[in-house]
Steps between C-alpha positions, in 0.01 A plus 500: 500500500761395244494445125444124536201563726354754259529254210348221709204715604437603140513134396255378765258786437353289220248236617608250233859519623387452859304191391808369318702546820226317694518208256879487518486514880252210504671285238865587541565544130306507172546538129323772302261236368413375848432855613302582184261212582391701805421810294251399230457862388873547431725352236839357594678806361303716746616280787857528367478879512384490861782261586751733331376783722529283811848388394607860430382591850712214636206310645527188284780309333490244222696196392494336162366146498511365147284730290332655802590757760403410855424799720517521877497774761842630599437489874811694597435783253132503596595537865752775425256695285184463707599366842541830683162621376327174595657501848317826571180295520628218723335635818168556324501150350604337827219679686244409234606135500494486878146648500387250239654211695328614820167532319528155340595338828222667698134408512396862449336633189694729268461870583255685280 
């Protein structure tokens, strides 16, 4: 593992940061305010701190748009930092998805 991977793993260890990444993956890009709407228990400055950690880990980038910063996932950096680790699970995921597909397409009941 390299330094970028270590920083990325530390950044995604936090569930709030993982949720922020989920939102950015779903929406493409968001401002701090748009993200803060999804976290009623956090203030915008808390979201900003999480985004700073994700940016420091190289997982997100931002662009100024007027008075706002728009954040998005840096797909290339994300792939470089986490891709080799994620690929370790490709066979497992493919087998699980194939099993699920077979189960859905069959008339059999789910195994107990």
